[in-house]
N, C-alpha and C positions, 0 to 999 in steps of 0.2 A: 504494499499499500504506499501512500505518500510519506509514511513515517519509516519505511524500510522493513516493516513487519511482513512475515509470510502470511498471505491471506488465503491461498489455495496451494495445494501441493500434490504432486503425483510422483510416486517412486515406481519404477519399472525397469525391466531389463530390455535391452535393445531388441527390436523386431518382435516384441511381445514374447520374449523368452526363446526366440528361434535364431538369434544372430549374436552369439556371445563375442565380446571384443577379442577373446583369445584366438578367434578365427579370422580377424581382420588382417589385411595385407597392407604394407607400407604404401602410402599414396592413394589408397582406395577411399572413395567418398561413401559415407554411410548416411542413409536418409531414414528417418523414423517418424511416425506420426503418433502423437500422444495427445489425448484429450484431457484438458484440465477443467474440472467443474467450476463454473463461474456464476451459476444461478442464485447462490446465496450471498453474494458479495454486496456490501453496501455501496451506494453510488460514489463514484470517485475515479481517479486515474490510477492505473496499475501498470507495472512493468514485469516482463517475464525474465526470469534468470535460469541458467542451466549450470549444473554441477555434475560431476561424475564421482560416484562412490564405489569403493572396493566392496563387493558383496560378501567377501569373507570376513573383513574387519569392520565393516560399516563405517569406515572413515572416508571422508571426502579427499579425492586425489588432488595434488597440487595443480593449480591452473595458473598460466602465465599469459601475458599479451604477446603481441608480435615482437616486442622489444625485449622480451624475457623478464618483464617485471611481474611480480606476483599480483594476482587478482584478489580483491577483497573477498574474504570468506571463501576463497578458491571456487568462485563461480563467475560466469560471464553474465553481465546484465545487459539486455538489449536496450537500445536507446528509444525505440518506439514505445508509445504508451497505449494501453487499452482503456477506454473510457466506459464505465458502467453508468448508465442513466437511470434516473428514478422514474420509471414508466409502468 
């Protein structure tokens, strides 16, 4: 939300448990579709963030930007916003 709190969350494995990262090849692009429930959010602006977690340890993997700088909370935050209206 606007205060940086998690308002909705989905935890899943790639490809709905059919495409483990251990099978990825270097340079391969991976696409995945994940639905995030938004119907119970209060009106406001929201942003989507993505992080990758080790399923064995449940710890978030280190994430860096293109310059090698660590990302806050080891997650990428998209600049686009999603607006929920009161209708």
